[in-house]
C-alpha positions in Angstrom: -120.5 -149.4 130.0 -119.2 -152.7 131.4 -121.7 -155.2 132.5 -121.4 -157.2 135.6 -121.8 -160.4 133.6 -118.7 -159.8 131.5 -115.7 -161.4 133.3 -112.0 -161.5 133.4 -109.3 -163.8 134.9 -108.2 -163.3 138.5 -105.1 -164.6 140.2 -106.6 -168.1 140.9 -107.6 -168.7 137.4 -111.3 -168.1 138.4 -113.4 -165.3 137.0 -114.5 -162.1 138.5 -116.6 -159.3 136.8 -114.6 -156.8 134.7 -116.1 -154.1 136.9 -114.7 -155.8 140.0 -111.3 -156.2 138.4 -111.3 -152.6 137.3 -112.3 -151.4 140.8 -109.6 -153.5 142.4 -107.0 -152.0 140.0 -108.2 -148.4 140.3 -108.4 -148.7 144.1 -104.8 -149.8 144.2 -103.9 -147.0 141.7 -105.6 -144.3 143.7 -103.9 -145.4 146.8 -100.5 -145.4 145.2 -100.8 -142.1 143.3 -100.8 -143.8 139.9 -101.7 -141.4 137.1 -102.5 -141.7 133.4 -99.7 -141.4 130.9 -99.5 -137.6 130.2 -97.8 -138.4 126.8 -101.1 -139.8 125.6 -103.0 -136.6 126.3 -104.9 -137.8 129.3 -105.3 -135.6 132.5 -103.1 -136.4 135.4 -104.5 -137.8 138.6 -105.7 -141.2 139.8 -108.3 -143.0 137.8 -111.8 -142.6 139.3 -113.2 -145.5 141.2 -116.9 -145.0 140.6 -118.3 -147.4 138.1 -120.1 -144.5 136.4 -116.7 -143.1 135.5 -115.4 -146.2 133.9 -114.2 -145.5 130.4 -116.6 -146.0 127.5 -115.9 -147.8 124.2 -113.5 -145.5 122.5 -113.6 -144.0 119.1 -111.3 -145.2 116.3 -107.7 -144.1 117.0 -108.5 -143.0 120.6 -106.1 -144.5 123.2 -106.3 -144.7 127.0 -103.5 -145.7 129.3 -103.0 -146.7 132.9 -99.8 -147.3 134.7 -100.6 -150.7 136.1 -97.5 -152.9 135.9 -96.9 -152.9 139.7 -100.7 -153.1 140.2 -100.7 -156.3 138.3 -97.9 -157.7 140.4 -99.6 -156.7 143.6 -103.0 -157.9 142.7 -101.8 -161.1 141.0 -104.0 -160.5 138.0 -103.6 -163.1 135.3 -103.1 -160.6 132.5 -101.1 -161.3 129.4 -97.4 -161.0 129.6 -95.4 -158.0 128.4 -96.2 -157.4 124.8 -99.3 -159.6 125.0 -103.0 -158.7 124.6 -106.2 -159.1 126.6 -109.5 -158.7 124.8 -112.3 -157.5 127.1 -115.7 -158.0 125.5 -117.5 -154.7 124.9 -114.4 -152.7 125.9 -111.9 -153.4 123.1 -108.5 -154.9 123.4 -105.9 -154.1 126.1 -102.2 -154.4 125.4 -99.7 -154.9 128.2 -96.7 -152.7 127.8 -93.7 -152.2 130.1 -95.4 -149.5 132.3 -99.0 -149.5 131.4 -102.0 -151.1 129.9 -102.9 -149.7 126.5 -106.6 -149.7 125.3 -106.7 -150.6 121.7 -110.0 -149.8 120.0 -111.4 -152.8 118.1 -112.6 -150.6 115.3 -109.3 -148.9 114.8 -106.8 -150.2 112.2 -104.2 -147.6 112.9 -103.1 -148.6 116.4 -100.3 -150.7 115.1 -98.4 -147.6 114.1 -98.6 -146.2 117.6 -97.0 -149.0 119.7 -93.6 -150.3 118.5 -91.5 -147.7 120.3 -93.3 -148.6 123.6 -92.8 -152.3 123.0 -89.1 -152.3 122.7 -87.0 -152.6 125.9 -84.1 -150.1 126.3 -81.1 -150.8 124.1 -83.0 -153.5 122.3 -81.7 -152.4 118.8 -78.2 -153.2 119.9 -79.2 -156.5 121.5 -76.4 -158.9 120.4 -72.7 -158.5 119.8 -71.6 -159.9 116.4 -68.1 -160.4 117.8 -69.3 -162.5 120.7 -68.8 -166.2 121.2 -72.0 -168.2 121.9 -72.0 -171.3 124.1 -74.1 -174.4 123.6 -72.2 -176.1 126.5 -70.3 -174.9 129.5 -66.6 -174.8 128.8 -63.7 -173.2 130.6 -60.7 -172.2 128.5 -58.6 -172.6 131.6 -59.0 -176.4 131.2 -58.0 -176.3 127.5 -54.4 -177.1 126.9 -54.4 -177.9 123.2 -56.0 -176.0 120.3 -56.7 -177.5 116.9 -57.7 -175.8 113.7 -59.1 -176.5 110.3 -57.6 -174.3 107.6 -60.3 -173.2 105.0 -62.9 -170.9 106.5 -61.3 -171.3 109.9 -57.7 -170.0 110.0 -58.3 -168.6 106.5 -61.5 -166.6 106.0 -62.4 -166.1 102.3 -64.1 -163.2 100.7 -67.5 -163.8 99.0 -65.8 -162.9 95.7 -64.6 -166.5 95.5 -68.1 -167.9 95.0 -68.7 -166.4 91.5 -65.4 -167.8 90.4 -66.3 -171.3 91.6 -69.8 -171.1 90.0 -68.5 -169.9 86.6 -65.7 -172.4 86.4 -68.0 -175.3 87.3 -70.6 -174.1 84.8 -68.0 -174.0 82.0 -66.9 -177.5 83.0 -70.4 -178.8 82.6 -70.7 -177.2 79.1 -67.2 -178.1 77.8 -66.6 -181.5 79.4 -70.0 -182.9 80.2 -71.6 -181.4 77.0 -74.4 -179.6 78.7 -76.4 -177.1 76.7 -74.6 -173.9 75.8 -77.6 -171.9 77.1 -76.5 -172.6 80.6 -73.7 -170.1 80.1 -76.1 -167.2 80.3 -76.5 -167.8 84.1 -74.4 -165.9 86.5 -73.9 -166.5 90.2 -76.6 -164.9 92.4 -75.2 -164.5 96.0 -78.7 -163.7 97.3 -80.3 -166.9 96.2 -79.3 -169.8 98.6 -78.2 -170.1 102.2 -76.2 -172.8 103.9 -77.9 -175.8 105.5 -80.5 -176.4 102.8 -81.6 -179.9 101.7 -81.8 -181.1 98.2 -84.2 -183.9 97.2 -82.4 -185.5 94.3 -85.4 -187.4 92.7 -87.7 -184.4 93.0 -85.1 -181.7 92.1 -86.3 -179.8 95.1 -84.1 -177.4 97.1 -85.7 -176.7 100.5 -85.3 -175.6 104.1 -86.1 -178.1 106.8 -86.5 -177.5 110.5 -85.2 -179.5 113.5 -88.3 -181.7 113.4 -87.8 -182.7 109.7 -90.6 -180.5 108.5 -90.3 -178.5 105.3 -90.8 -174.8 105.9 -93.6 -173.9 103.5 -92.6 -171.1 101.1 -89.0 -172.2 101.0 -89.1 -175.0 98.4 -87.6 -174.3 95.0 -87.3 -176.3 91.8 -84.7 -174.6 89.7 -85.1 -170.9 90.4 -88.9 -171.0 90.8 -90.8 -171.5 94.1 -92.9 -174.6 94.4 -96.5 -174.0 95.7 -97.1 -175.2 99.2 -99.9 -177.5 98.1 -97.5 -179.3 95.6 -94.8 -179.7 98.3 -97.3 -181.3 100.6 -98.6 -183.6 97.8 -95.1 -184.6 96.9 -94.5 -185.9 100.4 -97.7 -187.9 100.7 -99.9 -185.1 102.2 -97.5 -183.9 104.8 -94.6 -181.4 105.2 -92.6 -184.1 107.1 -89.5 -185.8 105.6 -89.2 -189.4 106.9 -86.2 -190.0 109.1 -84.8 -192.8 106.9 -84.3 -190.3 104.1 -82.3 -187.9 106.3 -80.5 -190.4 108.7 -77.1 -190.2 107.2 -74.6 -189.2 109.8 -72.8 -186.8 107.4 -76.0 -185.3 106.0 -76.4 -187.7 103.1 -79.6 -189.8 103.2 -80.5 -192.2 100.4 -82.1 -189.5 98.3 -81.6 -186.2 100.2 -78.4 -184.2 100.5 -77.7 -181.4 103.0 -75.4 -178.6 101.9 -73.5 -177.8 105.1 -70.3 -176.0 104.1 -69.8 -172.5 102.7 -68.3 -173.9 99.5 -71.7 -175.4 98.8 -73.3 -172.0 98.1 -72.1 -171.9 94.5 -73.0 -175.5 94.1 -76.6 -174.9 95.1 -76.8 -171.9 92.8 -75.4 -173.9 89.8 -77.7 -176.8 90.5 -80.7 -174.6 90.6 -79.7 -172.7 87.4 -79.1 -176.0 85.4 -82.5 -177.4 86.6 -84.1 -174.0 85.6 -82.6 -174.2 82.1 -83.8 -177.8 81.5 -87.3 -177.1 82.8 -87.6 -173.8 81.0 -86.7 -175.5 77.7 -88.8 -178.6 78.3 -85.7 -180.8 78.1 -86.0 -184.3 79.6 -83.3 -185.2 82.1 -82.5 -187.7 84.8 -82.5 -186.0 88.2 -79.8 -188.2 89.6 -77.5 -187.8 86.6 -77.9 -184.0 86.7 -77.2 -183.8 90.4 -74.1 -186.0 90.1 -72.7 -184.0 87.1 -73.1 -180.7 88.9 -71.5 -182.1 92.0 -68.6 -183.6 90.0 -68.1 -180.3 88.2 -67.8 -178.4 91.5 -65.5 -181.1 92.8 -63.3 -180.7 89.7 -62.8 -177.0 90.5 -61.2 -178.1 93.8 -59.4 -181.2 92.5 -57.9 -179.5 89.6 -56.6 -176.8 91.9 -58.4 -173.9 90.2 -59.6 -172.4 93.4 -56.2 -172.6 94.9 -54.7 -170.8 91.9 -57.2 -167.9 92.2 -56.5 -167.4 95.9 -52.7 -167.7 95.5 -52.7 -165.1 92.7 -54.5 -162.5 94.8 -54.4 -163.2 98.5 -55.2 -159.6 99.4 -58.5 -160.0 97.6 -59.6 -163.4 98.8 -58.1 -163.9 102.3 -59.7 -161.8 105.1 -58.6 -161.1 108.6 -55.2 -162.6 108.2 -53.7 -160.3 110.9 -56.4 -161.3 113.3 -55.5 -165.0 112.7 -51.9 -164.2 113.5 -52.9 -162.4 116.7 -55.0 -165.4 117.9 -52.3 -167.9 117.3 -49.5 -165.8 118.8 -51.6 -165.1 121.9 -52.3 -168.8 122.5 -48.7 -169.7 122.1 -47.6 -166.9 124.5 -49.9 -168.4 127.1 -48.3 -171.9 126.8 -51.0 -173.5 124.7 -50.1 -176.3 122.2 -51.5 -175.9 118.6 -52.1 -178.3 115.7 -53.5 -178.0 112.2 -55.6 -180.7 110.4 -56.8 -179.8 106.9 -57.8 -181.4 103.7 -56.0 -178.8 101.7 -52.5 -179.5 100.1 -49.4 -178.2 101.8 -48.3 -175.8 99.0 -51.6 -174.0 99.3 -51.7 -173.9 103.1 -48.0 -172.8 103.2 -48.6 -169.8 100.9 -51.7 -168.7 102.8 -50.1 -169.0 106.2 -47.0 -167.1 105.0 -49.4 -164.4 103.9 -51.3 -164.2 107.2 -48.6 -165.2 109.8 -45.2 -165.0 108.1 -42.5 -167.4 106.9 -42.0 -168.9 110.4 -45.7 -169.9 110.8 -44.8 -173.6 111.4 -43.0 -172.8 114.6 -46.4 -171.9 116.1 -47.8 -175.4 115.6 -46.7 -178.5 117.3 -48.3 -180.7 114.6 -49.3 -179.9 111.0 -51.3 -182.4 109.0 -52.4 -181.7 105.4 -54.6 -183.7 102.9 -56.1 -185.4 105.9 -59.1 -186.6 104.0 -61.6 -185.6 106.7 -64.1 -186.9 107.8 -62.6 -190.4 107.1 -59.5 -189.2 109.0 -61.6 -189.5 112.2 -62.9 -193.0 111.5 -60.6 -194.9 109.2 -57.7 -196.5 111.1 -55.9 -197.9 108.0 -54.2 -194.8 106.5 -50.8 -194.1 108.0 -49.1 -190.8 108.4 -46.4 -189.9 105.8 -43.9 -187.1 106.1 -43.5 -184.4 103.5 -40.3 -182.5 102.8 -40.1 -178.8 101.9 -40.9 -179.4 98.3 -43.9 -181.6 99.0 -42.3 -184.9 98.3 -43.3 -187.9 100.3 -40.9 -189.8 102.6 -41.2 -193.6 103.0 -39.9 -193.9 106.6 -42.3 -195.1 109.3 -43.7 -192.4 111.6 -43.1 -193.1 115.3 -43.7 -189.6 116.5 -45.1 -186.3 115.3 -42.4 -183.6 115.4 -42.9 -179.9 115.7 -42.1 -178.0 112.5 -42.6 -181.1 110.2 -45.4 -181.6 107.7 -47.5 -184.8 107.7 -50.0 -186.1 105.2 -53.1 -188.2 105.6 -52.9 -190.5 108.7 -55.8 -191.1 111.0 -57.1 -189.8 114.4 -56.3 -193.0 116.3 -52.6 -192.8 115.5 -52.8 -189.1 116.2 -54.2 -189.8 119.7 -51.6 -192.5 120.3 -48.6 -190.4 119.3 -49.7 -187.1 120.9 -51.8 -188.3 123.9 -54.0 -185.3 123.4 -57.3 -186.7 124.5 -60.7 -185.6 125.9 -61.9 -182.2 127.0 -58.5 -180.6 127.3 -58.5 -180.4 123.4 -60.5 -177.7 121.6 -60.8 -178.0 117.8 -62.2 -175.3 115.5 -63.8 -175.9 112.1 -66.5 -174.6 109.8 -68.1 -177.9 108.7 -70.3 -179.4 111.4 -70.1 -182.9 110.0 -66.6 -183.2 108.5 -64.8 -181.2 111.2 -66.7 -181.5 114.5 -69.2 -184.3 114.7 -66.9 -187.3 115.2 -64.6 -185.4 117.5 -67.4 -184.4 119.9 -69.5 -187.6 119.9 -66.8 -190.3 119.6 -63.7 -188.8 121.2 -64.9 -186.2 123.7 -63.0 -183.2 122.4 -64.4 -179.8 122.8 -65.4 -178.1 119.6 -65.9 -174.6 118.2 -67.9 -173.9 115.0 -66.9 -171.0 112.8 -70.1 -169.6 111.2 -69.3 -166.5 109.2 -73.0 -165.9 108.4 -73.6 -165.3 112.1 -72.2 -161.8 112.0 -74.7 -160.7 109.3 -77.6 -162.4 110.9 -76.9 -160.7 114.3 -76.7 -157.3 112.6 -80.1 -158.0 111.1 -81.5 -159.1 114.5 -80.2 -155.8 115.9 -82.2 -153.7 113.5 -85.3 -151.8 114.6 -87.2 -153.3 111.7 -86.5 -156.8 112.8 -87.4 -156.2 116.4 -90.6 -154.4 115.6 -91.6 -157.2 113.3 -90.7 -160.0 115.7 -92.3 -158.2 118.7 -95.6 -157.9 116.9 -95.4 -161.4 115.6 -94.8 -162.7 119.2 -97.6 -160.5 120.5 -100.0 -161.8 118.0 -99.0 -165.4 118.7 -99.7 -164.9 122.4 -103.0 -163.2 121.6 -104.1 -166.1 119.3 -103.2 -168.6 122.0 -105.1 -166.9 124.7 -108.1 -165.7 122.7 -108.9 -169.0 120.9 -111.5 -169.8 123.6 -113.8 -167.1 122.2 -116.1 -168.8 119.7 -118.6 -166.1 118.8 -118.6 -165.0 115.1 -117.1 -161.5 115.8 -114.2 -163.0 117.8 -113.6 -165.6 115.1 -113.3 -162.8 112.5 -110.8 -161.0 114.7 -108.8 -164.2 115.2 -108.7 -164.8 111.5 -107.5 -161.3 110.9 -104.8 -161.8 113.5 -103.7 -165.1 112.0 -103.4 -163.5 108.6 -101.4 -160.6 110.0 -99.1 -163.0 111.9 -98.4 -164.9 108.7 -97.6 -161.7 106.9 -95.2 -160.7 109.7 -93.5 -164.1 109.5 -92.8 -163.5 105.8 -91.5 -160.0 106.5 -89.1 -161.3 109.1 -88.0 -164.2 106.9 -87.2 -161.9 104.0 -85.0 -159.7 106.1 -82.4 -162.5 106.1 -83.0 -164.0 102.6 -86.0 -163.6 100.3 -86.2 -167.2 99.4 -85.1 -169.2 102.5 -84.8 -166.8 105.4 -82.4 -167.3 108.3 -80.0 -170.3 108.4 -80.8 -170.7 112.1 -84.6 -170.5 112.2 -87.7 -171.4 110.3 -90.7 -169.3 111.2 -90.4 -170.4 114.9 -88.5 -173.6 115.1 -84.7 -174.0 114.9 -83.6 -175.2 111.5 -82.0 -178.6 110.9 -78.7 -176.8 110.6 -79.2 -175.2 114.0 -80.0 -178.6 115.5 -76.7 -179.9 114.3 -74.9 -176.8 115.4 -76.1 -177.3 118.9 -75.4 -181.0 118.9 -71.9 -180.9 117.5 -70.3 -177.7 118.9 -69.6 -176.4 122.4 -69.0 -172.9 121.1 -69.9 -171.1 117.9 -68.8 -167.7 116.5 -68.5 -165.7 113.3 -64.7 -165.9 113.1 -61.7 -167.1 114.9 -60.9 -163.5 115.8 -63.7 -163.5 118.3 -61.3 -165.3 120.7 -59.5 -162.0 121.0 -62.4 -160.6 123.0 -61.9 -163.0 125.8 -59.2 -164.0 128.3 -57.5 -167.3 127.8 -59.0 -168.6 131.1 -62.5 -167.4 130.3 -65.5 -169.7 131.2 -68.4 -169.7 128.7 -71.8 -170.4 130.3 -74.7 -171.2 128.0 -78.0 -169.4 128.7 -80.5 -171.5 130.5 -83.2 -171.5 127.9 -86.4 -172.7 129.5 -88.2 -175.8 128.3 -91.8 -175.3 127.3 -93.0 -176.4 130.8 -90.6 -174.1 132.6 -91.3 -170.5 133.7 -89.5 -167.9 131.5 -86.8 -166.0 133.4 -85.6 -163.3 130.9 -87.2 -160.5 129.1 -86.7 -162.0 125.7 -88.4 -165.2 126.8 -91.6 -163.7 128.0 -93.4 -164.0 124.7 -94.7 -167.2 123.1 -92.0 -168.8 120.9 -89.2 -166.9 122.6 -86.0 -166.0 120.8 -83.8 -167.5 123.5 -80.9 -165.2 123.1 -78.9 -163.3 125.7 -79.4 -159.5 126.1 -76.8 -157.0 125.5 -76.7 -156.0 129.1 -75.4 -159.4 130.0 -72.6 -158.9 127.5 -71.6 -155.3 128.2 -68.1 -156.4 129.1 -67.5 -157.4 125.5 -68.6 -154.1 124.1 
């Protein structure tokens, strides 16, 4: 039986007895014909008002329910939000669902299996559209007159089969040219090991995931192929998880001792670096961390400089180049609507020409007003000294001075300042797409005011994982437990503290489950357990739009306006269903994007 001394929150933040609160709710329910949930086996009809009929402490596994969502609104009760909990002393724990309060028995360990279907909103398992474009900043395509593109991983999407080739070639270069141990050859590329956006501490040989606030996500630090214990990571950084700003302050992701791997080509580089470190540590071989890092980086660079990667792709474009027909459709559509196009890439003309012929056709250059190859980004955007040079059909350089950029011609190197002077394409009427946040987008947005679009191929897979029932169940429980821990921490008695400790343990277990859905070692490229990753922070800072591939443009009109979701600050009231839990996901619901589907 409830005692009058046991109290709950009322609408003014004061306290009233639980019996008073129950009576207020049941009076409202009786007057409005509210009945118990018949699916839970309880008899229909209003809840009784008499205190003698108040429910007793229930047996393990027993569940009672009351449809009180509108009662809560009418009475103004300060109950936990949807998916949250309220622990009523002596009466167990109540969980707020979409249409009723659910009494969870404190002695029951099986209630977790009863609730997930009730927690999920309608259509939640198809929440996001992988083919959608997501906006960090409001942008109207009606105002965009000029579209610019990078080539690799923007116009040309590459299959993952390219990564093992890069890994193996660089591994063999290390052995044959840098005289590394033959034992390294036993390592093969593991596509499931690393993710984009990780940081590497050169002096500590530590590959790790860092959040937007420069904190290492514990459980995501690896030396070689082995995880580093959390205690050791904290000790390595002077008793904290925090990485000092001066070590990470390089504009292009290169601090004095820490490198961030930002492009997709860095996946085989991270894998090879980890494998080499693993071999040296496993065989107790002494090595200089800086030398090893530079050798691996140089070996990866040699794969590109020597043209090995270009040769593999050119020999089998059907295998390595994806979505070529969609690239052609995007470019043709933009030209048909009177848009001007240009291409700025670091790749050589012969390679780009063969790829574009494969995707678009022999007349691909007629779609572009300006084509620039071997641009040497990102210095192209900052270095004024390099002039443009014209290339002929065979790739030979001309010596004449460039006074205008002609359609159908090919230009090499140059710099953005001459580009702006010759084309007069300035400011927000230009939208440039690229996959590398630093080399492609940062300077253009921050220094020149262009609009930018980031191509993030991993986005498609991550959204499909987010849309799974397993992810939503795990995240919903995690958020519910977080809200419960926040609200219930005021209870200091021994029993409550034991319950809080159990919830904390379960919350951490759910975090690990959610992380492993994306990548067993490092989780999602966009989030740590709850904070955005450092990669996400840069993505928001340097791009107006982001999408899985350029073909996502085909889902929108050429005059479409993208509006970013107003994600609430911590002191602002949440407005959307997915922001009602502590640590909200801050993502749009499928219902808002039905026009795309």
